[in-house]
C-alpha positions, 0 to 999 in steps of 0.5 A, spaced: 843 660 696 838 666 696 839 671 701 844 673 706 842 671 713 848 672 717 854 677 716 860 678 720 865 683 718 872 685 721 871 681 727 877 682 732 878 679 739 883 679 744 884 675 750 890 679 754 896 679 749 893 674 745 890 676 739 884 671 737 881 674 732 884 680 728 880 681 722 875 675 721 869 675 716 864 670 715 857 671 710 852 665 711 846 664 706 839 661 707 839 654 704 847 652 704 852 648 708 858 652 710 864 649 712 869 653 717 876 651 716 882 653 719 888 650 724 887 649 731 888 656 734 886 660 727 880 663 731 874 659 729 872 657 736 873 664 738 868 666 732 863 661 734 863 662 741 861 670 739 855 667 735 853 663 741 853 669 745 859 667 750 864 672 747 863 680 745 867 682 740 872 688 741 871 690 734 867 689 728 860 688 726 855 682 726 848 682 722 843 677 723 837 677 719 838 684 717 839 686 724 844 688 728 846 682 732 846 683 740 852 680 743 854 677 750 848 673 752 847 665 750 840 666 751 839 672 746 843 668 741 838 663 741 832 668 741 835 671 735 836 665 731 843 662 732 844 655 735 850 651 736 851 643 736 858 642 740 862 636 739 860 633 746 853 634 747 850 637 754 844 633 756 841 632 762 842 625 763 836 623 768 831 627 764 827 625 758 828 627 751 822 631 751 824 635 757 831 636 754 828 639 748 824 644 752 829 645 758 828 652 761 822 653 756 817 648 758 810 650 755 805 651 760 797 650 760 793 652 766 799 654 770 802 647 769 807 644 765 804 641 758 807 635 758 803 632 752 805 638 748 812 637 749 812 629 748 808 630 741 812 636 739 819 632 740 816 626 737 814 630 731 821 634 731 825 627 731 821 624 725 822 631 721 829 629 722 828 622 720 830 619 727 824 616 730 827 617 738 822 615 743 821 622 747 819 619 753 826 615 754 831 618 759 838 621 756 842 617 760 846 612 756 844 615 749 849 614 744 853 621 742 850 621 735 843 620 738 845 626 743 846 630 737 840 629 734 836 631 741 841 637 741 839 639 733 831 638 735 832 643 741 835 648 736 829 647 731 824 648 736 827 655 738 826 656 730 834 657 729 835 659 722 843 658 723 845 652 726 853 651 728 855 644 728 862 644 731 866 637 730 860 633 730 863 627 727 869 626 731 866 621 735 861 617 730 861 611 726 861 611 719 853 609 719 852 615 724 856 620 720 851 618 714 845 619 718 848 626 721 849 628 713 842 627 712 840 631 717 844 637 715 842 636 708 835 636 711 836 642 715 839 646 709 833 644 705 828 647 710 831 654 709 837 653 715 844 656 714 848 650 717 855 651 719 860 645 719 866 645 723 871 639 721 878 637 720 876 631 716 877 634 709 873 628 706 867 630 709 867 637 708 868 636 700 862 631 700 857 635 704 859 643 704 856 648 699 862 653 700 868 653 705 871 659 709 878 658 711 881 662 717 888 663 719 892 667 725 885 670 727 883 672 720 879 670 714 884 668 708 879 666 703 871 664 701 869 660 695 865 654 693 867 647 694 866 646 687 872 651 686 877 648 690 881 641 691 884 639 698 891 641 696 888 648 695 885 648 702 891 645 706 895 651 703 890 656 705 889 653 712 897 652 714 900 658 709 905 653 706 905 646 702 904 640 707 908 636 702 908 630 706 902 628 711 905 622 713 913 623 714 914 615 715 922 614 715 925 607 715 927 604 722 931 599 724 926 594 727 929 591 734 927 586 739 920 584 741 918 590 746 910 588 747 908 581 747 900 580 748 898 573 749 891 570 748 888 576 752 880 576 753 875 581 757 868 578 757 863 582 752 869 586 749 875 582 746 878 575 746 884 571 743 888 577 742 895 576 741 900 580 737 907 583 738 910 590 737 918 591 736 923 596 738 923 601 732 916 599 729 909 602 729 904 597 729 896 599 728 890 596 731 885 598 725 877 597 725 870 600 726 868 604 732 866 599 737 871 593 734 874 593 741 881 597 739 881 602 745 879 596 750 885 592 748 889 598 749 886 600 756 887 593 758 894 593 756 896 599 760 892 596 766 886 601 766 881 595 765 882 588 768 882 582 763 879 575 764 885 571 761 891 572 757 898 576 759 901 582 757 909 582 757 914 588 756 921 586 755 919 579 757 917 581 764 909 579 765 905 585 767 900 585 773 893 586 771 889 592 772 895 596 774 897 602 770 902 604 776 906 597 774 905 599 766 908 605 768 914 603 772 915 598 766 916 603 761 909 604 758 905 610 756 898 611 754 895 617 750 888 616 751 883 617 745 879 623 750 884 628 752 880 632 755 876 627 760 882 622 760 889 626 758 889 632 762 887 636 768 883 642 764 883 647 769 891 646 771 897 649 768 900 647 762 907 646 766 903 642 771 900 637 766 906 636 762 910 634 768 905 630 772 908 624 770 914 626 773 912 627 780 916 622 783 923 625 780 922 632 781 919 632 788 923 633 795 920 630 800 912 632 800 914 638 796 914 639 788 919 643 786 916 648 781 922 650 778 923 643 776 916 642 774 917 648 769 924 645 767 920 639 765 915 642 761 919 647 758 923 642 755 918 637 752 913 643 750 919 646 746 921 639 743 913 639 740 913 646 738 907 647 743 904 654 742 902 658 748 902 665 751 905 663 759 906 656 761 903 657 767 896 658 764 891 653 764 891 648 759 884 649 757 886 655 754 890 652 749 887 649 742 886 642 741 892 641 737 896 644 743 892 640 748 894 634 744 902 636 744 901 637 752 899 630 753 904 627 748 909 631 752 907 629 759 908 621 757 915 622 752 918 626 759 918 619 762 922 616 756 917 610 755 919 603 752 912 603 749 908 608 747 900 607 746 897 612 742 889 612 741 886 616 736 893 621 736 890 626 731 883 626 733 880 633 732 887 637 730 888 640 724 892 638 718 898 642 720 899 639 727 897 632 724 903 632 720 907 634 726 905 629 730 906 624 725 913 626 724 914 626 731 912 618 732 916 616 726 922 620 729 921 616 736 920 610 732 927 611 728 930 612 735 928 605 737 921 607 741 915 601 740 909 605 738 902 602 738 897 606 734 889 606 734 886 610 729 879 610 725 883 614 720 885 609 714 890 614 711 893 615 717 893 607 719 896 606 712 901 612 712 904 610 718 904 603 720 909 598 719 904 592 721 896 593 721 892 588 725 885 589 724 879 588 729 872 586 728 867 584 734 873 583 739 877 579 735 883 580 731 881 578 724 887 579 719 894 582 719 897 586 714 904 588 712 905 595 710 907 593 703 900 589 702 895 593 706 890 597 702 884 601 703 880 596 700 883 590 704 883 593 710 876 596 710 874 589 707 877 585 713 874 590 718 867 590 715 867 582 714 866 583 706 869 579 701 875 582 698 878 579 692 
């Protein structure tokens, strides 16, 4: 670290009656990777959107490169040297990578776009980042990891010296995470200040030089990573000790609820057979791309399958029919809550009650009061935080959005709950709440099928673990015999003693 490149002091921002920022401070230095941590709703997103030019502070100051930062314009933010890389990149799919890098600011030569310059500059940027992408390839079909590289190349091309990475690893495999870390370190070594936002504390301790922690809209601490440990960070984030992140309680295991027999889908998985009993949490583990989510989608009927059978309480379900799955008592909390789990511009009440329409409608009309009653009940059970139940669900933090998805499915009182990445993108305090809820529901007799990329979550919550690799179930572990080493070895095909 050398000199301060960015300083935020006393930042405050209100949205109606909600105080998103109260007294937030952040100081960044050149040549550092700086973690910004906090629970969902702590104010991180509001602070980052201010730096990105989306919001304007009600109070407080921002100094960038020794000058007062002009707020309220995304274009001005980029021109002043700040670039934000979001969790889900926003490229133009039918443009080339070079065109995406220079979108909106194409270089001209003789009054015409200088295509060759764009191609050469983009290729040089990709090589500088250590990822030799083809600048003439279309963006459509590019992996999330490669899309992020294009976004980073775009940021470098604008001469940004503050680069914010907002949950960049949430959808990446372990190899892609390693590559992104190399790129982040490369940016740091070139003189940039990199802000890294993540709920994965193991990544923070591996990558980051300093950590700033926010809680309830305020900055509560900033320290060198080397001076902290995970319990200290968690305590600062949530304001209390989270003594038990995986509050698994013993449950009486009953009869088989879900039975999957020889399920196969061409090119994705085959010979998938397993059972889930009442009161049991069964996990599908494995690397990203191993076929876990595809199996869950087939069970729920989102995707068709070529052969095999899915039975619930001994009754065979219709293939490719989510309605039949729901009528028999299956609920699916999908991996991508924003795209597949919620209607983002719609109210919290409507989202929470959407699965109950057949029960709360009167003829062609839906009772607004019945809708609110359903939503009130289940959002209270899940301790969901919001200002008004009629507010759009997009206003909620990621953790509270996840609770709304859980609420809408628990309202159906399912016999089988499938949860795909149940704690993706949510903070450690909310993770503990979700784990406690799943454990309680299992104790009440609910059968739970959990898909998770987080090994501690799998080991901490599952009664049994089925490990998938390349579309096949390769191992089954009981809770007692599963270890990190054995599960990873099975997932990767490595030899494990």
